[in-house]
Structure formats: C-alpha cells, structure tokens
C-alpha positions, 0 to 999 in steps of 0.5 A: 681396755685393750683399745684404751691401752692401745690408744694410750700407747699410740699417744705415748709414741707420738709424744716421744716422736714429737719430743725427739723432733723438737729436741733435734730442732733445738740442737740444730738451731742452737748454734745459729742462735748463739753463734757457738758450737756446731753440728753435723748430720750423721750422713753426707747431704752436701758433699762438705765432707767429701774427699778428692784425690789427685795425682800430679806429676811433680811434687813441691820441694818446699811449700814456702811459696815465697822462696820455692821456684817450682811449678808444683808449688804454684799448681797446688797452692796458687789461688787455693791457699794464697790469693793474688791481687789479680788472677789469670783467666783461661788465656792467662790474662789478668782478671779480678782477684783480691782486687775486685777492680782497678783503674790505670792512668792514661800515662800508665804510671798510676794503678789504683786497686780496690780490694774485696771487703770479704777477704779473710786470712785463715786466722779470721783476720780481715785482709786490708790494703795494709797487708797488700802494701806490706807484702809488696815491700816484703817481696822486694826487700827479701827478694821473694819469688816474683821480685823482679816483676816489681823493680819499676815500683816508685811508690806504694800507698794505701789511702784507706783499708780497701784501696792500694795505689801503685805508682811506677817509675815508667809504664809497665804493660806486664804489671797486671800479669805479674800481680796474678803470680807470685808478685801479687800474693798478699801475705798475712803480716801477723802470721807466725808459721813455718812456710816450708811445711805450713800455710797462712793464706787467704784462699778457700783452702789451707795446708793440713798435712804434707809428706815431702815427695809423697802427698799434700793434703789441703782442707777448707779454710773455715774463715774464708768468706769470698766468692770461691767457696769450696764444695769439697772439704779435702783435696789430697795430692799424691806424687808417687806411683808408677804409670801402671799403679796410677792407672790402676788407682784411677780405674779402681776409684783410689784416684779421682784425677791425674793432672799434668800426666806424664807420657808413660802414664798417658800411654797406659791410660786406656782412654785419651786424656784431655790436652789443656792449653797452657802459657808454658813452653818447653825450652832448651836453654843454652848457657851463653857465658864465655866459658860455654861452647854455646857462647858462639852463635854459630854453635847455637844455630847448629843445635837449633837446626839439628832438632826435630821439635815436633818429634820431641813434642810427640814424646809428651803423649798428646797435643803438644805442638812444636814452636817456631819461636819464643811464644805460643798462641796464648801470648798477644805477641805470638806470630804464627808466621815465625818459623825460625831455624826449622829442622834441617840437618844439612844446615846443622851439619854445615854450621857444626863442621866449623868445629873439630871434634876436639872442640867439644871436650867430650860433648855438650853437657845436657842437664835436665830434670827427671820429670821429662823422662829418659826418652827426651834426653836420648832423642836430643842426643841422637839428633845432635849426633846425626849432625856431628855434635856429641853430647853428655846427657844427665837426667837428675832430680829436682834438687840436683838440677836446681843446684847445678843449673839454676845456682851454679850454671854448670851446664851447656844445655838444660830443659826448662819450662818457661811461661810466655811472659818469661821471655823477658828473662833473655833481657836479664844478663843474670838469668839462667841463660846468662845472655847479655845483649844490650840491644835486647835489653833496650828492646825489652824496656820498650816492650814494658813501656807500652801504655796500651795493649795494641802497642804492647802486642806489636813490640812484643812480637818484634822482640820475640823475632829479635831474640829468636834471631840471636838464638840464646836458647831453642824453644821446643814446644808449647806445653799442653798438660794432659788431664784425666778424671773419673766421671764422678768428678766435675769442675776440673779446669781445662786450662793452665793445669800445670801451674794453676789448679782452682780446686774450689770449682770441683764437686762430686756428681750425684 
C-alpha cells in the first residue's frame, strides 16, 4: 500500500509539474499568437531592464532641439532621440542615417535621398519623405537651429514615400555634413508635445524624465524598428556633483561612465581617462564690431601672440593640442604647416605698445561659460597682462553667457566651442564675432561651391589661411573630450563624445 501511495503521489507531482510548464508556455506564447499584451520573466536574461548612469559636464538648458543651441542637447538627444538624414562617422564625415543611400548629380545641384522603410516615430507612425520635406520647411521658415545650412535650397520634392529630392541654387559641398546635424533632423509633423520638456523623435530612445540642471532620463522607444536597436532599456544622465563626489560615485558603482570630463574631475580620477578625438575646437572669439577695441587688427594680433595656447590646452586635463589655425586634423582642410601667430611676447608687446593704457578703458572684457573653470580665465588674464594688455574677466552661467555674448554681443573676448565646419561663420557678418569682410565672404562662397572633395579640401585650406591672417578670433586648441567608464560598461564611443553619444551601442558585460 505504501508503495502504491508513493507511486500515486509521484504521478500527481509529475502531473502538476507538466501542467505548470504547459500553463507557463501558453502564457508566454499567447502574446505572440494574439499580438496583444506582453510578458516579462521575473529575472533579467537579456539586459532589457538594465540601467546605465552617465555623468556629463554640461546640462541642457532646454530639451527643445529646434531652438536650443547648446552642445549638451546634441550630446544627449542627437541620434538617440532625434535622427537625421545622414549621421557622422568617427571623423565627423556623413554616413547613412534615415537616408540609407543617395545620389548626387555631376553638377552638384541635385541630391536624391532614399529613406529607410523601417523608420518609425515614437507614436508608431511610419516616417516618410513627406515628414522629411515638412521638416526642412519648418527649419527654414521658423529659423530653427541649422537653418543657415539650408539657405541654398531651391526646391525640395518627394516623388514617393521613400524618396526625397533636394535641388540647390548652387553647389554646396557641406550639405551632407549639414544634414548630419540639426538641419537634417526629421520631425514628427503630427506630434503635439512640449519640446522643451518632452520629445517626439524617431530614434531608439525617448525622453522619460527631465529635471533641469540635474538629470535627464531616456528610455527605449518601443516603436523603434531600425538598425540601432538599444540593448539598454534606460540611460540616466546626471549633471550635478563635485569632482570628489563624481569619482566616488564612479568607484562605488553609482555611475557607469563620465563623459566630457572636466579637468578637476580628471585629476581626481585615480586612473587616466580616455581622450577622444573631436571636430570641436576651443576658440577665443573676438568682437569685431566698431565699438570694440578688437575691431583693430593690430590689437587682435597682439592678443594672439600673447597667448600660450598649449598651456591653455593643458588645463583640459589630458590630450588637448594647441591649434596653429582655424581647423583641427579631422577637417579635410587641415594644414599641419599652418602655425599662425605662435606664442611670442616680444611681438605681442610691440603691437600692444601702440595703445596707451587709457585706450583699454579698464581692460578687454573676457566673458566665458563656467564650464571651462576659473583657471582658464586667470591664465588668459595673466598672459595678456604680461604684455601690457589689461583684462576684465567674467565667468558666468549658460543663461547669462547666452544673453550677454550670443544675443547682445556685450563683450570683447569670449570662449566658444566651435566645430570645424563652423569656420563658415566668419563669412557671416551677423555671427557672434560680427566680422564683416567681403573678400572672406566671397571666398567662402567658392568653398561651398566645390563639386568634388579634392577641390573642396584645397579651397577650404586656402580659406582657413585667409581667415587666420585676418585674425577675427584666436583658435586655441582642439577639444579631446575625456571619457572614463567602469569595466562592466561596454560600447562607449571613442569619438565626438562632447556632441554625439550613440547610446544604442552600450551594453553590460557579463
């Protein structure tokens, strides 16, 4: 009897186990069969629920990528939330994005783009050429960020849902580059969101939460069907924390990575961060309008000779290299032989001596964002004082900098981060530098009119020399943003990390 009861109990247990397995299998298969609902295992197998925490140097002032000019907005949102027709490779050159391929006519006037058929907006709607055409019109009509790069458009059409045709008034060798930035974003024409705090893009991520000045949380876009499927479900950017606290958070696992690390944090890190190449440069912009002391070229040259650019680059904390001209090595127009206005206090003092101290009205006004730290302002002031040029230094927050420098042009010198392609701003008399030179403007037209890359590189190199000779600014050093991540985090990009951070490549080791 005992044996019979044991056999019966064993059979009952087996029956219950089989029933449980069948029930679980039905539960998991049901969403696949019906297309409704979903399921989630009570443990993590694929990392879909994993969270990555990243600390960045600069917080976005606004999430409205249409109007917010800051690099921090690009860093967090470009590619991740908002996709572009083309996108940059490791050298900043355009590669396929929403446009999987394109053709350019022999005369450089006609661009035909073929869009990906799998592109979807966050609401699930398919992205088509009508959205791309509408977006270009919006950028131009509302003067969104990047609109200047679209000035030469003559006509844009979409013969079918997958094709966008752009006709130009004259050749523009920079169009494909421009379409990898703000000018190339394809917006959701049916979206009704507050862009300053929310998002409506086509990328693998969407905005989940934003605490201004403190944090930005991105989560995966469930409608995304493209090639950049994200492995990490949630990425949290944080923007607050002393160097000591940042290093502590990294060492104790509360952070997975620090990107665009500031010099003070780099010194505290304990191990050397990775210096990543960038197309961005740190520029000492001069105010060239008539009321500024730097409208005089002799004065501009005095400042350029007075500055030890490598000493300023060394304040970045590792890897940054002094520039000899307006372009860094990632530009096709870079000339390693151009070493304009090398550090020479004798030459600087000779030019500065043309002006009595009363000429300075208390000193040249240097205004710059606090993200650079106090040391850079102190060093520039010290170097200029050594050759007889007094300065007044103001380190301000982003909002004040934007108002005083970018809007009101109330400065003599200002620190800016400018991309290699931004060299064209010196041909725009309305840019921050207010530099108005008709010969430079005509030369820039010739650069843009290049119909092949060899001609473009040659003309760009000559243009850089021409601009450098006139000294509307001083180009201090190329940026090499510092990145430090924990061993468990894999896939952190090794280039352009201060403006382009493709999060979909991230995954957790093990």
